[in-house]
C-alpha positions as CSV (number, residue, x, y, z in Angstrom):
1,M,128.4,134.7,-115.8
2,N,127.8,132.5,-112.8
3,R,128.8,129.1,-114.0
4,A,128.2,127.2,-110.7
5,E,124.7,128.7,-110.3
6,I,123.8,128.0,-114.0
7,A,124.9,124.4,-113.5
8,D,122.9,123.9,-110.4
9,F,119.8,125.6,-111.9
10,L,119.9,123.4,-115.0
11,R,120.3,120.2,-113.1
12,R,117.4,121.0,-110.8
13,A,115.2,122.0,-113.7
14,R,116.0,118.8,-115.6
15,A,115.4,116.6,-112.6
16,R,111.8,117.9,-112.1
17,L,110.7,116.9,-115.6
18,N,109.5,113.5,-116.8
19,P,109.8,112.4,-120.4
20,S,106.0,112.5,-120.7
21,D,106.1,116.2,-119.7
22,V,108.0,117.0,-122.9
23,G,106.4,114.6,-125.3
24,L,109.0,111.9,-125.0
25,T,108.6,108.2,-124.2
26,A,110.2,107.0,-121.0
27,G,111.8,103.9,-122.5
28,A,113.7,101.6,-120.1
29,R,113.4,102.0,-116.3
30,R,115.4,105.0,-115.1
31,R,117.8,105.0,-112.2
32,T,117.4,108.7,-111.5
33,P,114.5,111.0,-111.7
34,G,114.1,113.6,-114.5
35,L,115.2,113.9,-118.0
36,H,118.6,112.6,-119.3
37,R,121.1,115.2,-120.5
38,E,120.7,113.7,-124.0
39,E,117.0,114.5,-124.0
40,V,117.5,118.1,-122.9
41,A,120.1,118.5,-125.6
42,Q,117.8,117.1,-128.2
43,L,114.9,119.3,-127.1
44,A,117.1,122.4,-127.2
45,G,118.8,121.6,-130.5
46,M,122.4,121.4,-129.2
47,S,125.1,118.8,-128.8
48,V,125.1,116.6,-125.7
49,D,128.7,117.6,-125.0
50,Y,127.8,121.3,-125.0
51,Y,124.9,120.8,-122.5
52,A,126.9,118.5,-120.3
53,R,129.7,121.1,-120.0
54,L,127.1,123.7,-118.9
55,E,125.9,121.3,-116.1
56,Q,129.5,120.7,-115.1
57,S,130.3,124.5,-114.6
58,R,132.8,124.4,-117.4
59,G,130.8,125.5,-120.5
60,P,131.3,128.7,-122.5
61,R,128.9,131.5,-122.0
62,P,125.6,130.6,-123.7
63,S,124.3,132.9,-126.4
64,R,120.9,134.5,-126.0
65,Q,119.6,132.1,-128.6
66,M,120.9,129.2,-126.6
67,L,119.4,130.5,-123.4
68,T,116.0,130.8,-125.1
69,A,116.3,127.2,-126.4
70,L,117.1,125.9,-122.9
71,A,114.2,127.8,-121.4
72,R,111.8,126.1,-123.8
73,A,113.4,122.7,-123.5
74,L,113.2,122.8,-119.7
75,R,109.7,124.3,-119.7
76,L,110.8,127.3,-117.6
77,T,108.3,130.0,-116.6
78,E,109.0,133.5,-117.6
79,V,110.4,134.3,-114.2
80,E,112.7,131.2,-114.4
81,R,113.7,132.1,-117.9
82,D,114.7,135.6,-116.7
83,H,116.6,134.1,-113.8
84,L,118.6,132.0,-116.3
85,F,119.4,135.0,-118.4
86,H,120.6,136.9,-115.3
87,L,122.9,134.0,-114.3
88,A,124.4,134.1,-117.7
89,G,125.0,137.9,-117.5
90,E,122.4,138.7,-120.1
91,E,119.4,141.0,-120.0
92,P,116.2,139.0,-120.3
93,P,114.1,139.5,-123.4
94,R,111.9,142.6,-123.0
95,R,108.3,142.0,-122.2
96,G,107.0,143.9,-125.3
97,A,103.9,143.4,-127.3
98,T,105.3,140.2,-128.9
99,S,106.6,137.6,-126.4
100,T,108.8,134.8,-127.7
101,H,108.5,132.8,-124.5
102,V,106.1,129.9,-124.8
103,R,104.3,129.2,-121.5
104,P,104.9,125.7,-120.1
105,G,101.2,124.9,-120.2
106,L,101.0,125.6,-123.9
107,L,104.1,123.5,-124.5
108,L,102.4,120.7,-122.6
109,V,99.4,120.8,-124.9
110,L,101.8,120.8,-127.9
111,D,103.6,117.7,-126.6
112,R,100.3,115.9,-126.2
113,L,99.5,116.2,-129.9
114,H,101.3,113.0,-131.0
115,D,99.3,112.2,-134.1
116,T,98.9,115.6,-135.8
117,P,101.3,118.4,-136.8
118,A,101.2,121.4,-134.5
119,M,103.4,124.4,-133.7
120,V,103.4,127.7,-131.8
121,V,104.0,130.8,-133.8
122,T,103.8,134.6,-133.1
123,D,101.2,136.6,-135.1
124,C,104.2,137.9,-137.1
125,G,105.0,134.4,-138.3
126,E,107.9,133.5,-136.0
127,V,108.0,129.8,-135.2
128,L,108.6,129.3,-131.4
129,A,107.9,125.6,-131.0
130,Q,107.0,122.5,-133.1
131,N,106.0,119.0,-132.2
132,A,107.7,116.0,-133.9
133,L,105.1,115.6,-136.6
134,S,105.3,119.3,-137.6
135,R,109.0,118.9,-138.0
136,A,108.4,115.8,-140.1
137,L,106.0,117.7,-142.3
138,S,107.7,121.0,-142.9
139,G,111.2,120.6,-141.4
140,D,112.8,121.5,-138.1
141,V,112.5,125.3,-138.2
142,L,114.2,125.9,-134.9
143,T,117.5,124.5,-136.2
144,R,117.7,127.3,-138.7
145,P,119.4,130.7,-138.0
146,P,117.1,133.1,-136.2
147,R,116.2,135.0,-139.4
148,G,115.2,131.7,-141.0
149,R,112.5,130.9,-138.5
150,N,109.9,133.4,-139.7
151,M,107.4,131.8,-142.0
152,I,106.5,135.0,-143.9
153,R,110.1,135.9,-144.5
154,R,111.0,132.5,-145.7
155,F,107.9,132.2,-148.0
156,F,109.0,135.3,-150.0
157,L,112.8,135.2,-149.7
158,D,113.6,131.4,-149.6
159,P,112.6,129.6,-152.8
160,T,112.7,126.2,-151.0
161,A,109.9,127.4,-148.6
162,Q,107.3,127.7,-151.4
163,E,108.0,124.1,-152.4
164,L,106.1,123.0,-149.4
165,F,102.9,124.0,-151.2
166,P,101.4,122.9,-154.6
167,P,102.2,125.5,-157.3
168,E,98.6,126.3,-157.9
169,D,98.1,127.1,-154.2
170,R,101.0,129.5,-153.8
171,P,99.4,132.7,-155.0
172,R,96.6,132.3,-152.4
173,R,99.1,131.4,-149.7
174,A,101.2,134.5,-150.6
175,R,98.1,136.8,-150.4
176,E,97.1,135.3,-147.0
177,Q,100.6,135.9,-145.6
178,V,100.6,139.5,-146.6
179,A,97.1,140.3,-145.6
180,G,97.8,138.8,-142.1
181,L,100.9,140.8,-141.6
182,R,99.2,144.0,-142.6
183,A,96.5,143.4,-140.0
184,V,99.1,142.8,-137.3
185,T,101.0,145.9,-138.3
186,A,97.9,148.1,-138.1
187,S,96.8,146.6,-134.8
188,R,100.2,147.3,-133.1
189,P,101.4,150.7,-134.3
190,A,103.7,151.1,-131.3
191,D,105.5,147.8,-131.9
192,P,108.4,148.1,-134.4
193,E,108.6,144.4,-135.2
194,P,105.7,143.9,-137.7
195,A,106.4,147.2,-139.4
196,A,110.1,146.4,-139.8
197,L,109.3,143.0,-141.2
198,A,106.9,144.5,-143.7
199,A,109.5,147.2,-144.8
200,E,112.2,144.5,-145.2
201,L,110.0,142.4,-147.4
202,R,108.7,145.3,-149.5
203,A,112.3,146.1,-150.3
204,A,113.4,142.6,-151.0
205,S,110.4,141.0,-152.8
206,A,108.5,142.5,-155.7
207,E,105.7,140.0,-155.1
208,F,105.3,141.0,-151.5
209,A,105.4,144.7,-152.4
210,H,102.7,144.3,-155.1
211,L,100.4,142.4,-152.6
212,W,101.1,144.9,-149.8
213,D,100.0,147.8,-152.1
214,E,96.7,146.0,-152.7
215,H,95.9,146.6,-149.0
216,D,94.1,143.3,-148.3
217,V,93.6,142.6,-144.6
218,A,92.9,139.2,-143.0
219,V,93.2,137.5,-139.6
220,R,94.5,133.9,-139.4
221,R,91.6,131.5,-138.7
222,A,90.4,128.0,-139.5
223,S,91.1,127.0,-143.1
224,T,92.1,124.0,-145.3
225,K,95.7,123.8,-146.6
226,R,97.5,121.5,-148.9
227,F,101.1,120.5,-148.3
228,R,103.7,118.8,-150.5
229,H,105.9,116.2,-148.8
230,P,108.8,114.7,-150.9
231,A,108.2,111.2,-149.7
232,I,104.4,111.2,-148.9
233,G,102.9,113.4,-151.5
234,I,100.1,115.9,-151.2
235,L,98.3,116.2,-147.8
236,E,95.1,118.2,-147.5
237,L,94.8,119.3,-143.9
238,D,92.4,121.3,-141.8
239,C,94.1,124.1,-140.0
240,E,92.8,125.2,-136.6
241,V,94.2,128.3,-134.8
242,L,94.0,128.8,-131.1
243,V,95.1,132.3,-130.0
244,N,96.9,133.2,-126.8
245,S,95.9,136.9,-126.7
246,D,98.2,137.8,-123.8
247,H,101.3,136.9,-125.8
248,N,100.2,137.3,-129.4
249,Q,100.9,133.7,-129.9
250,Q,99.0,131.0,-131.8
251,L,98.8,127.3,-131.5
252,V,98.4,126.1,-135.1
253,I,97.1,122.5,-135.4
254,H,96.8,120.6,-138.7
255,T,94.4,117.6,-138.9
256,A,93.3,115.2,-141.6
257,R,89.7,114.0,-141.9
258,P,89.3,110.3,-141.1
259,G,88.7,108.1,-144.1
260,T,90.5,110.4,-146.6
261,E,93.7,109.7,-148.5
262,S,95.4,112.5,-146.6
263,Y,94.5,110.8,-143.3
264,E,96.3,107.7,-144.4
265,R,99.3,109.7,-145.6
266,L,99.5,111.5,-142.3
267,R,99.6,108.2,-140.6
268,L,102.4,107.1,-142.9
269,L,104.3,110.4,-142.2
270,R,104.3,109.4,-138.5
271,V,106.3,106.3,-139.5
272,V,108.5,107.6,-142.4
273,G,109.0,111.2,-141.5
274,L,109.9,110.8,-137.8
275,Q,112.7,108.4,-138.7
276,N,114.7,111.3,-140.1
277,L,114.5,113.5,-137.1
278,A,117.6,113.9,-135.0
279,P,119.1,116.5,-132.7
280,T,121.3,119.2,-134.3
281,D,124.8,119.8,-132.9
282,T,125.7,123.3,-131.9
């Protein structure tokens, strides 16, 4: 691990970003260009002290998970991300069929969506990035352990995940999750990830196994979903899916129709929900 090179690279990457580049407000006048260390730490989901030590060439060796979080927070390109991994003495993620690196341009679009929940996910259900309103609606997924960031796995194995939807909607949501994964598994027979996820869930969830055996197939597309929020209530949102075919990633955007009760509740969520968001210490 080259601590000095990592420190220099992180400082330069931080200095070239403005708060507006990452969906933050600038606030008071800044004495130096770029993001503050506190802002990078918040975006990466780590403590300010941990990040500061990395920039001061005295931090511990970052885990692969932490390197990935830093690459996203600093809007690194794939080449820059690989360079960061090399400086840390790690092999960069393989460029397989499913990339977990979100392109800076896609993150820029995500950051511009201030008034509607949006996130970037893989076609296997892995959450890669969320904007603030998405975290307010369904929780900060990226603060969970890596296995807890897959929406399909959580839906069938974590009882709290299904509480996000009204009980009467859950059977349809379960069927859609399984049908989507089956379509991905068939479309990428050489990629072990979707097949491994399906095998895991068939063994662990009787509901998943039953639906899998029915052999329904579907592709994620525009739809209407209802969400349950403990403070706001039911929100009926239109779901639009924009696909990045090169990376098997999807930008999922949820909007409420103007003039509806859900529209007013989504506006309220911007006020109430965002107050509870805070960086997670690592």
